C-alpha positions in Angstrom: 0.0 0.0 0.0 1.4 3.4 -0.9 1.9 5.7 2.0 0.3 9.1 2.1 2.7 12.0 1.9 3.0 14.4 4.7 0.6 17.3 4.5 2.3 20.6 4.4 0.9 23.8 6.0 0.5 25.2 2.5 -1.8 22.4 1.3 -4.6 22.9 3.9 -5.7 25.7 6.2 -8.5 26.8 8.5 -9.2 29.6 10.9 -7.9 29.8 14.5 -11.5 29.4 15.8 -11.8 26.2 13.9 -8.4 25.1 15.1 -9.4 25.5 18.8 -12.5 23.5 18.0 -10.4 20.8 16.5 -8.3 20.6 19.6 -11.3 19.5 21.6 -11.8 16.3 19.4 -15.5 17.2 19.5 -17.0 13.7 18.7 -14.8 12.0 21.3 -15.7 14.6 23.9 -19.4 14.2 23.2 -19.1 10.4 23.6 -17.5 11.1 27.0 -20.3 13.5 28.0 -22.9 10.9 26.9 -21.3 8.2 29.1 -21.3 10.5 32.1 -24.9 11.7 31.7 -26.3 8.3 31.0 -24.5 6.8 34.0 -26.0 9.6 36.2 -29.5 9.0 34.9 -29.0 5.2 35.4 -28.1 5.7 39.0 -30.7 8.4 39.7 -33.6 7.6 37.4 -36.3 9.4 39.3 -34.6 12.1 41.4 -32.0 13.5 39.0 -31.0 17.1 39.2 -30.8 19.1 36.0 -28.0 21.2 37.6 -25.9 18.0 37.9 -26.6 17.1 34.3 -25.6 20.5 33.0 -22.4 20.4 35.1 -21.6 16.9 33.8 -22.3 17.8 30.2 -20.4 21.1 30.1 -17.8 20.3 32.7 -17.2 16.9 31.3 -16.8 18.3 27.8 -14.3 20.9 28.9 -12.3 18.4 31.0 -12.1 16.0 28.0 -11.2 18.9 25.7 -8.4 19.8 28.1 -7.0 16.3 28.1 -7.1 16.1 24.3 -5.5 19.5 23.9 -2.6 18.6 26.3 -2.1 15.4 24.3 -1.8 17.4 21.1 0.7 19.8 22.6 2.9 17.0 23.9 2.7 15.1 20.6 2.9 18.0 18.2 6.1 16.8 16.6 4.9 13.2 16.4 1.6 14.2 14.9 3.5 15.5 11.9 4.7 12.0 11.1 1.3 10.3 10.9 -1.2 10.6 8.1 -4.2 10.6 10.4 -2.9 13.5 12.5 -1.0 15.7 10.1 -4.0 18.0 9.6 -4.2 18.9 13.3 -3.8 22.5 14.3 -0.3 22.2 15.8 1.4 20.2 13.0 -0.1 22.7 10.5 1.2 25.6 12.7 -2.2 27.2 12.7 -1.9 27.4 16.5 1.3 27.9 18.4 2.0 25.4 21.3 1.6 28.2 23.9 -1.9 29.0 22.5 -3.0 25.4 22.7 -1.5 25.0 26.2 -3.4 28.0 27.5 -6.6 26.7 25.9 -6.0 23.3 27.6 -5.4 24.9 31.0 -8.5 27.1 30.7 -10.7 24.2 29.6 -9.3 22.0 32.4 -9.7 24.6 35.1 -13.2 25.7 34.1 -14.4 22.1 33.5 -13.1 20.9 36.8 -14.5 23.9 38.7 -18.0 23.2 37.2 -17.8 19.6 38.4 -16.4 20.6 41.8 -19.0 23.4 42.3 -22.2 21.7 41.0 -21.7 18.0 41.9 -19.2 17.1 44.7 -15.5 17.2 45.6 -15.0 13.6 44.8 -16.2 14.0 41.2 -14.0 17.1 40.9 -10.9 15.3 42.1 -11.6 12.4 39.7 -11.9 14.9 36.9 -8.5 16.4 37.6 -7.0 12.9 37.9 -8.4 11.9 34.5 -6.7 14.9 32.9 -3.4 14.1 34.6 -3.5 10.4 33.8 -4.3 11.0 30.2 -1.8 13.8 29.5 1.1 12.9 31.8 1.0 9.1 32.1 -0.9 7.6 29.1 0.5 10.0 26.5 4.2 9.4 27.1 3.7 5.7 27.7 2.4 5.1 24.2 6.0 5.2 22.9 7.3 2.9 25.6 5.0 0.0 26.2 1.7 -1.6 25.0 0.7 -1.3 28.7 -0.2 2.3 27.9 -3.7 1.1 26.8 -4.3 -0.3 30.3 -3.3 3.0 31.8 -5.4 4.9 29.3 -8.4 2.8 30.1 -8.7 4.5 33.6 -9.2 8.1 32.4 -11.3 6.6 29.6 -13.7 5.0 32.1 -13.6 7.7 34.8 -16.4 9.8 33.2 -18.8 6.9 33.8 -17.8 6.8 37.4 -18.0 10.6 37.8 -21.5 10.6 36.3 -22.6 7.7 38.6 -21.3 9.5 41.7 -22.5 13.1 40.8 -25.6 12.9 43.0 -23.8 11.6 46.0 -22.4 13.5 49.0 -18.8 12.9 47.9 -16.3 10.8 49.8 -17.5 7.4 51.1 -20.0 7.3 48.2 -18.5 4.4 46.4 -21.1 1.6 46.1 -21.5 -1.3 43.8 -23.5 -0.1 40.8 -21.2 2.8 39.9 -18.2 0.5 40.1 -20.0 -2.0 37.8 -20.7 0.7 35.2 -17.0 1.8 35.5 -15.9 -1.8 34.9 -18.0 -2.2 31.8 -16.5 0.9 30.2 -13.0 0.0 31.4 -13.0 -3.4 29.7 -14.8 -2.2 26.6 -11.8 0.1 25.8 -9.4 -2.8 25.1 -11.1 -4.3 22.0 -12.1 -0.7 21.0 -8.6 0.7 21.1 -6.9 -2.4 19.8 -9.3 -2.5 16.8 -8.3 1.1 16.0 -4.7 0.2 16.6 -4.9 -2.7 14.2 -6.4 -0.5 11.4 -3.9 2.3 12.1 -0.8 0.2 13.0 1.4 1.3 10.1 0.6 4.9 10.9 1.3 4.5 14.6 4.7 2.9 13.8 5.8 6.1 12.1 5.6 7.8 15.5 6.9 4.8 17.5 3.6 4.2 19.2 3.0 0.7 20.7 -0.8 0.5 20.7 -1.4 -3.2 20.1 -1.0 -5.6 23.0 2.0 -7.4 21.5 5.1 -5.4 20.6 5.2 -7.4 17.4 2.1 -5.6 16.3 -0.4 -7.5 14.1 0.5 -11.0 15.4 -1.4 -14.0 16.8 -0.9 -12.8 20.4 -2.6 -9.5 19.6 -5.5 -11.2 18.0 -5.9 -13.6 20.9 -5.9 -10.8 23.5 -8.5 -8.9 21.5 -10.7 -12.0 21.5 -10.2 -12.8 25.2 -11.0 -9.2 26.4 -14.1 -9.1 24.3 -15.2 -12.5 25.8 -14.6 -11.2 29.3 -16.7 -8.2 28.5 -19.9 -10.3 28.3 -20.0 -11.5 31.9 -18.8 -8.1 33.1 -21.6 -6.3 31.3 -24.1 -8.7 32.9 -23.0 -8.0 36.5 -25.7 -5.2 36.9 -28.3 -7.9 36.3 -26.7 -10.4 38.6 -26.6 -7.8 41.4 -30.2 -6.8 40.8 -29.5 -3.3 39.2 -31.1 -4.0 35.8 -34.0 -6.0 34.4 -34.2 -9.0 32.1 -35.1 -7.0 28.9 -32.2 -4.6 29.2 -29.8 -7.4 30.1 -31.0 -9.4 27.2 -30.1 -6.5 24.9 -26.7 -6.3 26.6 -26.1 -10.0 26.1 -27.2 -9.9 22.4 -24.9 -7.0 21.5 -22.1 -8.6 23.6 -22.4 -11.8 21.5 -22.4 -9.7 18.3 -19.3 -7.9 19.5 -17.6 -11.2 20.3 -18.4 -12.5 16.8 -16.7 -9.5 15.3 -13.7 -10.1 17.6 -13.5 -13.8 16.6 -13.6 -12.7 12.9 -10.5 -10.6 13.5 -8.9 -13.5 15.4 -9.5 -16.0 12.6 -8.7 -13.7 9.7 -6.3 -11.1 11.1 -7.1 -8.6 8.3 -7.7 -4.9 8.4 -11.3 -5.3 7.1 -12.2 -7.4 10.2 -10.5 -5.0 12.5 -12.4 -2.1 11.0 -15.7 -4.0 11.5 -14.8 -4.5 15.1 -13.9 -0.9 15.5 -17.2 0.3 14.1 -19.0 -2.4 16.2 -17.4 -0.9 19.4 -18.8 2.5 18.5 -22.4 1.4 18.8 -21.8 -1.3 21.4 -21.1 1.0 24.3 -24.0 3.5 23.9 -26.5 0.7 23.3 -25.4 -1.1 26.5 -25.5 2.0 28.5 -29.0 2.9 27.3 -30.2 -0.6 27.9 -29.0 -0.5 31.5 -30.4 3.0 31.9 -33.9 1.8 30.8 -34.2 -0.3 34.0 -36.2 -3.0 32.2 
């Protein structure tokens, strides 16, 4: 396959306002907001507070935008090397690093304050931790070890926990259902990110990123681990039913889509091609919101 040439600043351009918008990775941030809000409504289906929902939506978006912006500041030189990231604001020099850094700090500060102020201190602290883990731990680890995906799964799942705890008093509020919701989103990220990593492996290698579970990349070990983690996701996703937090209809939907997700993972395991990985990747996009909505329904 012929590699794409590096995009030069002269070949593409957009305004600074668009550049700041791109720093947020809007679609990813919206998915994070969705997870937090759905988790909140799942835990508090009858007595939810619209103030909490607004704080989770706006604060969660800003916190995620902050983490994404820090990531792009840190990886600005590496983003120039990969086809999928060459058109970002920093590689194209539409924004200076200091501008993106200030934007990241403002988003992180305002987002964390909203969550601190309108939910509770515990959720605010978890928000700050999620930014720090993503930007300061996960981001540099990507060039060192495939273990980075495990580390990155924590900030990736924390929005679910934050949403589930937003209506509590704060510390001492950890109870079973929020932890189960956290576990589902935590384990979902492994097949999700590994499917993306399989599709984008050649591009990641240009920047020296180890995103697949095996350092050898697209090998039998990586395929097997994708399959095993997807298999484990099925019983984990059914734990809310086992503990009496969800009904038979919602849990049946969860099981059905879990089996479908596993079939897609098995297809990647058996074929090991990019087409199968792409199907698993797109399957992961709809798996999580459907499972969360099914659990939220209470049926």
